[in-house]
N, C-alpha and C positions, 0 to 999 in steps of 0.2 A: 903654401898658404901665406906667403908674405916674407918680410925680412925676419931674420933670426935674432931678434932682440926683444927685450922687455921694455914696455913703456912705463915710465915712472913720472909722477908729477907731485912734488911737494909732499912726499911721505906715503905714497901708495903705488902699487904695481898693478898693471893690467896686461893680460895676454889672452890669446885665443886658443881654444882646444876644440877638437872635433867632437861629434856626438858619440864616437866609438871608443872613447877613453873615459872611464869613470874617475872623477877627481875627488880624492879623499879630502876631508876637512882639515886634518892635521898637516900643517905645512911641511913637516919633516918627511911626510910620505909622498910629497908631490914634487915633480920636477918643475921648479919655479921658473917662470919666464918662457920665452919662445916667440911664437909668431904674434904679430901685432895687427894683422888684418885677416879678415875671414874671406876665403874664396870658396863659394859653394856653387853647385849646379843642380838644376832640376828641370823636369819636363812640365808642361802645362798640366794643371790638376794634381801636382805633386807637392808634398811637404818636405822641407829639408831643414835640418837643425844644426846648430853649432853652440859652443859655450864661450862666454866671456868670463874670465876668472879674475877676481879682485882680491888683493891682499895688502895689508899694511906693510910698510917697510919696518925694519927692526925697531922695537921699542915703543910701539904705540898702537892704539886701536883706531878703527874707522867708525864714525858715527853718522847715522842718517844718510846712508849712501842712496842716491837717487839714480835711476836708470831711465834713459829716454831713447826711443828708437825713432828713426826717420822713415819717410817714404824711400823707396828705391827707384831711382830715376834712370832712364835709358841714357846711353852716351850722347844722343842728340838732344836729350831733354824734352822731346816732344811727347813722350808717354811715360807712365810710371806704374809701379806696383804700390798701392796706397798703404799707409801705415797700419790700417786695420787688418792687413794681411800678414803683419809681422807681430808675433806674440812673444812676450818675454815672461819667464817664470823664475822664481827663486828656487834653486835646488835645495831640497830638504834631505835630512839624513835619518837613517834607521840603524839601530844597534842590532847586529846579527847575533845569533845564539849558537852554541855548540851543536853541530849537525852531523858530524861523522864523515865528512868529505873534505878534501884539501881546499883551503881558501887562501887567497893572497893576503888577507888582512882580517883580524878579529877586532871589531870596533864599529865605528860609524861608517855606513855605506850610503852613497848618494842614491836616491830613488824618487821620492815624491816631488812633483813639480808644483810648488806652492804658489799661490797668487803673489804677484810682485807688488811690493810696497817698500818704502825706505827701510834699509837694514843696517845692522852693525856687523863689523868683522873684528874679532879680537886678535891681539898680537899673537903670532904663532899659528894662525889659522888662515884658510882661504875660503872664499865664497864664490862658487860658480853661478852665473846667470845663464839659463837655458833659453836660447832664441830660436824660434821656429818660423820659417817663412813659407807661406802658402802662395803658389804661383797660380793666379786666376786662369781660367780656361780661355779667356780672350787676350791673354798677354802676348805680346810680340816676342819672337825669338831675339836673342842678342844679349849684350852685357848691360847690367844694371849696377848702380852704385848707391850706397846709403851709409848711414852711420849708427853706431850705438854709443851713446854718451854716458860716461860714468862720472858721477858728481858727489863725492863725499863732502860732508858738512865742513866748511872752512878750509878746504884743500884744493880748490879749483876744480877743473874737470879734465877728462881725457876722452878723446874720441877714437873709437875703433872703426876703421873703414870696412864696409861689407861689400864684396863684389859677388854678384850673382850672374851666372850664365844660364839663360833660359834656352833650353833645347827646342829645336823646331819640330817637336811632336808632342802629343798629349797622352796621358794615361786615362783609361776608362774609369768612370765613377764606381763601377763594380769590378774588382780585380778578377782575373781569370783563375787565380788560385782560390779554391774554396777554403774559407776559414771559419771553423765552428768553435765558438768560445762560449763558455758558461757564464751566466750572470744570475746570481741567486738573490731572491727577496725573502727567503725563508729564514725565520729567526734561529733555527738550530745551526745554521751555517753562516749567517751574516749579521743577525740582530738588526736587520735593515729598518724595521719599523720602530725600533728603539732609538737608533741613530736619527731617524727622521719621523718623529711622532706626528700623528694626524692633527694634533692641536696646533702644531707649528708649521706643518708642511702639507701641501697638496701632494699626496704620495704618488699619484699617477704622473703628475708633472715631474717629480723628482726621478721616477723610473724612466721617463722619456729622456731626461737629461743624461742619465747614465747610458741609455741605449744610443743616444746621439754621439756620445764620446766613443763608444765601440765602433759605430759606423764610420766616424771620421778617421778612425785608425785602421780601416781596411777590413774589418770583420763583416762577413756577409751571411753568416748562419748563426742563429742562437742555439746553443747546444743544451742538452739535458732537459729543456722544457720547463725551467723553473717558473718563468712568467706565463708560459702558454698552456701548461697542463698540470702544474703542481701546487701553485699558491692558492690556498683556500680563501684568501682575501680577494682574489681576482676571478676565481672560477669555482662554481659549485657543481656537485654531483647530486642528481635527484633521481627518484624512482617514480615513474608514471605507469600505472597499470601493469606493474611487474617488469617494466623495461627501464634499464639504467640509461641515463643520458646526461650530457653536460648542460649547464645553464650558462650562457655566454654574456649575460647582461652586463656584468662588471668588467669583463676582460675585452669586450668588443672595441672600446675606444683605443686600448693599447694595441690590439691586433691591427686596427686601421693604421695606427702610427707606424707599427713595425713594417707593414706592407709598403707604406708611403716612403719609408727610409730605404727600401730595397733589400730587406732581410728575407732569407728563408728561415724556417724555424721548425723545431721538433714538436710534433703533435701527439706522440705516443705516450701513453701512461698506462701502466708503469714502465719505467726503464727497469729491466730485470737485473737485480743485484744477485750476488752469489750467496747471500744469506737473507732469509725472509725478514729478519729484524731490520736490516738495512733497507730492504725494498719498501717497507711501510714507513720507515722514518723519512725516506726521501720522497714519499708520495702521501702527504697528510690527507689528501682528499679520500684516500682509500683506507684510512685507519680502522674503520669499522670491520674490515676483513682480517685484521691482524690475528684474530683468534685462530685462523687457519694455520699459522706458523709455517713450517716447511711443507705442509700439505698443499700450500698454494701452488707449488710447482706441478702438482698432478691433479688439481681440483677442477673438475668439469664446471662446477658452479662458478668459480672465479674466472675461468676462461670465457664463459658466456658473458660475464660482466664486462670483461676486457673487450670482447667483440662488440657488444652493444655501445660501449663508450666510444670505441674507434669509429663505428658506423655513424654515431651522432656527430663526431667531429668532421668526418669526411663529408657528410651531408651538408653540414653548415658551411664548410669551406667551398664546396662545389657551388652552393647557392650564391656565395659572395664572389665567386670567381678567383679564389685564392688557393685552390688545391695544388697548383703548380709550385706554390711557395713551401709546401710541406715536405718534411722528411720524417721517417719513422725510425727512431733509435731503439733497436730491439733489445740489446743486452749490453751491460757494462762489464767488461773484463771477466767473462765466464772462465771458470777455473776447473770445475769437475765435469765428468762425463754427463752427469745429470743436467748441469747448466747448459751444455751444448745441445743436448737432446731437446730441452725446453726451448732454447733459442730457435732451433730449427722449426719446431711446431708453431711458435708465435710468428716467425717470418712467413710461414705458409698461410697462417690466418690473415695477416695483413694483406697479402696478395689476393686472397679470396675477397676481402672487403673492397680493395682498390688496387687493381693490378698495376696502375701507373705510379703508385707511391714508391719513392726510393727508400729502401731499407738499409740500415747501417748497423754494423756491429763493431765495437771497439774491443780489441783483444791483443794480448801480447803476440799471439800467433794466429795464423789462419788454420782452422781445424778441418781436415779433409772430410769428416763426417757431416759437416755443415756446408762447406763450400759448394757453391753451385746450386744450392737449394733455396731459392727465393731471396738471397742476399745480394744486394747491388753494390754496396760499398764496404770495403774492409779498411778500418782505421787501425793500423798496426803500430805498436809502440816502437819508437825510433831505436830503442835499445835492443829490440828483437829483430830488426829489419834485415840485417845481414844474414843472420842465422836462418831466417824464414824465406830467403830469396827464391828458392825453387817453387814453393807453393804460391808465392806472390806473383811470379811470372806466369804460372799456370792460370791463375785467376785473371790476370791482366789479359792474357791471350784469349780468354773466354768472354771478355768484355766487361768484367767487373772494374770498378774504380778502386784505386789504391790511394788511401790517405795515410798520414801518420800522426802521432801525437807524442807529447812529452808529459811527464807527471813528476811525482816526487822520487821515483825510482825506476830503473837505475839512473844514476847521475854521472859523476866523473868516471871516465873521460869523455862522455857524450856531451854535446852542447845542450843547454836547457835554459829555462827562464828564471832560475833562482836569483834572488836578490844579490847574493855574494859570488856570482860568476862574472867573468869579464864581459864587457859589452859586446865584443865580437861574437861570443857564444850565442847571444840572443838573435843575432842577425844571420849567422852562417847557416842556421837551420834551413833557411829558405833557398840559399844557393844549393844546399844538399838536396832539397826537395826537387829542384829542377834537374840536377844531375841524375837522380834516381827515378825520374818520371812520375813523381808523386803529385797528385792532383788536388790534395786538400791537407790542411793542417788543423788538428783539433787540440783544444786546451780546456781542461775540465772546468775551470772557474776563474773569474777575475775579481770577485768580491767576497771571498771566503775570509771574513774578518773575525768571526767569533763563534767557536763551536762550544764554548763554555768549559773547555778542558785546556788544551795547549794554547789555542788562540783566543785568549780571554781579553779581548780588546775593548769591550763595552764597559763604561763606568757610568753609574747613575748620576754622579756629580759632574756637571759640565766643566767644572774647573779642573777635574782630574782626567777628563776624557781627551783622547788624542785629537788635535795635535798639542794640547797643553800638557798632557801626560805622555808617558812612553808608549811605544807601539811594539807589540810582540809579533814578529814575522814568522814564528815557527809553526810548522804544520806536520802532523802525523808523528806519534810517539815511536812507532816501529822503525820508520825510515824518515827521520826528521829532516826537513828542508826549509831554508829561510826564504820567505816570500812566495812559496808555492801557493797558487790560487789567489794571489793578491796583486793584481796588476792595476787596480784602481783603488784609491783610498777614500774613506768616507769623510770628506771635508765638512766643516760645520754647516755649510750652506749648499753642499752638493759635491759632485765628483772631483777628486784630485787625481790626475793622471800620473803614472809612473814613467821614469826614464825607460824602463823595460818595454812598456807598451809603445812608447814612441819609437824605440829601436825595432820592435816587431813590425810597425808600419813601414819603416825603411826597408826591412827585409822583404815584405810583401811587394813593395814597389820595385825592389831589385828583381824579384821573380818576374814581375810584369815587363821590365826592360828585356829580360831574356826571352820572354814569350813574344814580345813585339819584334825583336831581332829575328827570331826563328821564323815568324810569319813572313818577314821580308825576304829571308833566304828562300822560302818557298816561291815567292813572287819572282825573285831573281832567277830561279831555276826555270820557271815558266818562260820568262823573257829570253833566256839563253836558248831554249828550245825553238823559239820563233826566230831568233837572230843570234848566232853564236859569236857575239861581239867580244873582242879581246879585253876591252875595259870591264865588261860584265864578268868575264872569267876572273880577272884580277880581283874585282870586288868580292866575288863569291869566295875566292881563296882566303881573303882577309877575314871575311865573316866567319868562315869555318874555323880559322885559327883562333879567332876571338872566342867563339863558343867553346872551343877546345881548352881555353885557358881556365875554364871552371875546374878542370882536373888539377890545376896548380893550387886553387883555393881549397878544394875538397878532395882529399885522397881516400878517405873512407868516412864512416859515420863517427869515428873517434879521432881521426887525424885530419886537421884542417888548419888553414892559415890563421895565425894569431895577430898578424900585423895589420892594423886598420888601413894603413896607406895602400897596401896591396889590393884590398877590396875596392877602395875608391878608384884605384888605377884601372882595374878591369871594368868597373861600372862605367867610368867615363869613356873607355874604349868602346863599350857596347853602345853608349848613347851617340858617340860620333859616327859610328857605322849606320845606326838607324837614320840619322840625319842625311848621311851621304847617299844611302839607298833611296830614301825619299826623294832627294833631289835628282838622282840619276833616272829613277823610274817615274818621276813626276807624280808621286803619291800625294794626294791632297786631303784624303780623309784624315780626321784627327787621330784615329787609332783603328786598329784592326781586330 
């Protein structure tokens, strides 16, 4: 990534770091200095990030540091990637809490990507600037150059050279890996409408902004149905002539937006929880039935209500031409035999109402008594995957899709999305997914900001509210985890993305690289059958070796490569082979 030296200019230091190393604020915890130019690579339609780190020299502070990014121009100068495709953010910090798993550092962890404005850096500290380049779909392949200029008040300026290699292929707008992420607007989990009160915000427009952020980060399925089946501000349940149905008046605008953005979404309510109190807390539209308590699991009356509501949603979506966007999330982490029996019955009900609807169960394990009975997708916890491989392979052989998910437990030594895990941990999950043939990745929430207990982040006084006040990243008293369910922060004017969500997008794009190379290997095989050319055989051999290098990065679900440079090395090798196969076979379509 350039010369191994630190750039200094009249009292300040500037160097470059990749997006796969978290830079702590305390200078004593940071390897000061290093590369002074950024070299990145990306396909068309891809985002790629790096960091520019700024620090005072010993004995002084930096004041009103300004950052300026330029266009990225091709070597010939005849075309460019405009500056509007280069975004810069100020890396913010969150104090982690005691959580019961080993961490590298207890203190401030980098995570929120704050809006960029002139900033100060105190003596003994560093400040990273996160830079993300988006490569337009009409960009030409080749090498581009630009600059990031750092300008502290009264200390001159320093320019960091940025070199971008644009690969000769494109990534699709909807990734082939299915990604189902939760986004809640319910006050018991987010205090969303307190952070964004109606007297100050158009709440539907704010919701759209959060959804757009998710979509720009590769998410293609809305999990849990917070927006689509649970929020009583957006959806009503009514009873007409003894028949229960949904009233879509308020939610229709958002459903239109969701479809236009390319999302699939959950339409099933309720998602069956393993205790009735949780079921009704998570489904406020159905609170009037909470008198049933645990009898809900055997209530014919309530099952009829569920059927009628599902029929009303299916009918509505069919009329709008959106039924193919729907999934039905049947049950969340069933634990007892009763839970699985009930999940089996509800899955069968869904198929009776609409045989084409895809049914999903998230569980630590696949349960033989339910498997094969109207369940299309098994979303298995990453921590249980190796132990459950026999049943997983049986279901895969029968045509079921296998996804996986991470949550607050188990954690170490598994990779996860916690605030205080290394950056590589957030990205390697997707290389693992490819290695194990996993077709989808689920994550329970991205906006779990305030449950009123552990995550008590809402303050009535705006002067005490985050980001002016502290942020509590802790989730779950039994198995506490920092940052679990918090991949987007509630900025004063809208969403603030996390470093972790940015790295997740990189992992989704890595998976797509592997998918695209694998498709080209299939095309190579067909070409060799028509003409067993020696050069084609050599190219096939190299492609197989490269795909085999995934075993170097992922040895098991707990043993994986920790060195970011190794991930970049294999990723670039994959990209070079995609380009070469494209040229050899004269593949002209942007992606496969």
